[in-house]
N, C-alpha and C positions, 0 to 999 in steps of 0.2 A: 504494500500500500504506500503510495507516494504522497507525503504531506509536505514535501520540501517547499519552502517559500510561503507557507500558510501562516496567517496570524492565529493566535489562540486567545480570543476575546470573550467568548461565551460558548457554552456547549450547544446552544441553539444552532450554531454554525456547523456542527459535526453530526454525521450519521451515527447510528448505533454501532455499525461496523467499525467506523473510525475511532470511536470512543473505546470500544473493546480492544482494538489494535493497540492503542496507547497504554491501556492497562496491561495487556500482554507484554508489551515492550518494557514497561516498568518492572514487571516481575522478572523478566530476563536480566535486566540491569541489576536488580536486587540480588539475584543469584550470583552474578559475576562479582559483585561487590563482596558478598559473603565468602566467596571462594578465593578472593584476592586476585581475580583475573583482570588485568589492566584493560581499559577500554577508552583510552585517550585518543580517539580517532579524529578529533577536531582541533588538534594542535595548530596554533597560529591564528585561530579565531578569537574574537573579543566581543563581549556583550556589555551593555550599559544597564545598570539596575537603578531605576528611578523610584525613590521611596518618599512620597509625600506623607504617607502614614508609615511609621516605623513598625517593625515586626521582628521577633526572634526567629520563628520557624521559617517564614518566607525568605528572609535574607540568607539565613544559614543554608536553607535548601538550595537556593539558586547558586550560592557561592561554592558549596561542596559539589553539587552536581556539575557545575561548570569546570571546576578543578579536575574532577574525575575524567571529564571528557577532553581535557587538555586546553580548555578555554580560559582566557584572561577575563577578569571582571573589573569594572569601575563602579563603585557604589556612590550614588548621589543621594545624600540624605535630604531631609526637608529644606535645609538651608543651603544645600550644595548645588542647586541649579537655579536658573532664572525662569524656568518653565511657567508660563502664564503670568509672570511678574514683569520682568524687563524684556522678556522675549516670548513671542507667541508660541503656542503649542506647535503650529505648523512649521515655524522656523526652527524650533528645537528639534523636531523630528527630522527635518532635512539636514541639519548639521550632524546629528548623531548617526543618522543613516549612512553618512559618508565615512564615518570613523569606525562603526561597529557592524558586526554581522547580525545582531539581534538586540532588541530593547525590551526590558521588563518594566512595567509600570504598576505601582501600588499606590492607590490614593483615593480620590473622591468620585466625581461623576463618571459614569461609563462613557459619556461623550468625550472625555479627555483621552482615554485610551483608544477610542474609535478614531479620533482625529490624528493621534500619533501614528496609528496604523495607515491612515489614508495618505500621509505624506512621507513616511520614513523610507519606504522602498526596501525594507528588510523586515523579517518577521517581528511582530510585536506580541508580547505575552502579558496577559492580565494577571497580576499577582494579587489583586483584590480591588474592586470598586464598590461603591455603595450598592450597586445593583447585582453584581455577579462575582463569584469566587470559583472559577472553573478548575484551577489547579488543586484546590482543596477537594473538589468532587472526585478527581481521579484517585487521590490518596484514600478517600473514604471508600470508594468502590473496591480498590485493591485490598483494603483491610477487611471489608465485609466478605469478599470472595475468598481470601485466605482462610477466614474463620469458618464459613459455611460451605465452601467448595463451589458456590455458584452465586449468581445474582438474580436470575429470572425468578419471579414470584416472591422475592424477599419482601417482607412487610416492614416499612420504615416509618416511624412516627417522629415528627419534629415538634418539639414543645418550646414555646416562648414567642418571641417576636418574629413572625414568619413573613414580614413584608419586604425584607431587604436581601442582601446577597446570599446568606445561607439558606433561608427558606426558599427563595427563588431558585437557586442553583440545585438544591436537592430535589425540588419538584421537577425540574427539567431533566436531570439525569435519571431519576427514577422512571419518569414517563418514557424516556428514550429507550431504556434498557429493560422494560417489562417488569418493573418493580411496583409495589403498591405503596403509594405515598399518602400519608395523613398529616395534615397540619392540625395540631391540637393546641388551641389557644383561644383567647377572647376574640370575639368577632372582629373588633377593630384592628386586630393584628393579623388577619388573614392576608394571604398574598393578593396582589393586584388581579382584578377580575379578568382583564385582558390576557395576562400571562396564564392564568388558570385555564382559560378557554383554549389558548395555544397548546398548553401541555395536555389537555384532554384530547386534542387532535393527535399529538404524538402517541398518547396512551392507546388510542383506538387502533393504531398500527402495531403496537408492541404487545398488547394484552395487559398493560398496566392499568391501575385505577388511581384516581385522585379524590381524596376525601378531606373535607374541611369540617371540623367539629369543635365545639366548646366543651364537650363532655369528656372528662379525663378518663373515666372508666371505659367508655366506648372507644376512645381514641387510642388507648394503650393495650387493650386486651388482646393477647395473642401476638403482639408485635415481635418481630425478630430483632429489630434495632430501635433503641430509644436514643434520640439525638437532641442536643440542646446547644445553645450558645449564650454568651453574655447578653444581658438585657439592654445594656447601654453601650453603644459602640464608640470608638475613638472619634473625637471631634464633635460629638453631640453635646448640647448645652447641659449644664449642671441641673437645671430645673426639671429635666425629664426623669431623673432618678425616682422621685417620689411617685409620679404617675405610673411608671413601669413596675415598681415594687408593689404598688396597690393592685394593679390590674393583672399582673403576671404571677403573683405568688402562688395562686392556685395551680400553676403549671410548672412548679418546681419538680425536678426529677428526684424522687425519694425512693426509699426501699419499697413502699407501697406501690409506686408506679412500676418498678421493676418486677415486683411480685405479680402485678396484673399482666405484664407482658409474658412472664413465665421464666423458669429457671434457665432456659436455653437462650434467652435474649441477651444482647450485649448493649453496652452503653458507649456512645461516641460523643465527642466534643472537640471542636476545632482548636480550642485553647487560645489564650489563657482563660482559666476558669476561676470563679469566685466560690470555691468549695470550702474555704476557710477564711481567716482574717490575716493570713501571713503575707499580705501585700499592702503597700502604702494606701492604694485606693480602696481596697477591701476594708482595711482597718478604719479609714476615715468615714466611709459610707456606712459601715456596720455600726460604728458608734453613733452616727447621726440618725440612722433609721432603725436601729435596734435589731439587726440580724447578725447571725454568725456564719450563715451560708446563704447563697443567693439562688442561682439557677439550678444548682445540683447540690445535694448533701455530700458531705465528706465521706459518709458511709458508702454511698454509691460510687463516688469518684475513685475511692481506694479499694473497691471490691474486685473480686475475680471476674466479674462481668464487664469491667471497664477495660476497653482496649485503646484508651486515649494516647498512650505513649507509642504503641505500635502504629497507630494512625499518624502521629506526629512524625515518626521516622519515615513513613511512606510518602510524606510530602517530598522528600529529597529524591526518592526513586522515581516518582511519577513526574516531577519537574524535569528530571534528567531525560526521561522519555520524550517529553514535549520539546525540549531544546534539541535533542538529537534528531527527532523526526522532522522538525521544521527547518533545521539547518542542513539536512541531507546526509546525516551520518549513517543512516540505515536505508 
């Protein structure tokens, strides 16, 4: 399958066969990494990593993946580039596209990464925008497949704020791959109706189903995967904390939720997670609003059902697959 020169902006742009190919390729690279087999087939290439939103997993995944492939990297932190400030997105893209073989962007509106892709002339990869998080999806799918042995007909329930990148992207990938997606949350946090309709079209082709429910018992009963994310994302105003805690506390992932899903269910989270107060923000908000755990309890996070660290590792393997496939290493 030839994906050379393709952008990786949202999984809406990829067929089920192409998505599966990238997951297969990631598994191949993971096996080589574990066996110590060198695969630095892109020596002499360089990529730019634009981070308007900082991240531990995304940065480390891109840098290690690039290093393993023999690629050089330039990390541009939030204050490290003039994108959208002193220089337009189009001009930034045209400059970087002449210096690098690929560009990663992690930041705000999807329109920014789309414009970078329009003008760069080299593959552009979405490391996260407000709307989509496609590299995380490949890692999640690899993790689920490693555990269950397949993806078809897996039942995944996402709890929390399903309106943004994680809820959107999980719904898309499940619909494309024949999985059963449930958004279990308060009605005002359901995904956008237009995207739901689009995903139902994908689902009609794959045998997937899309369910939106406010009922925790109905939404979690018999699920194979329970998934959540932080309730307040980076860059959102301080005042949203109170509203999210009030509206979403009923959708915290607890032992009762995992029991409803069943003993064979697994827990996933794209991280970082507020499962305790051992972070600066967690401590501050916990003291302010009187909680010790937020979207997931520490009991679930540290349980045998939790695959969050396997999932985090798989970010690197799947990102490596995306870079290699779009730069023509395979």
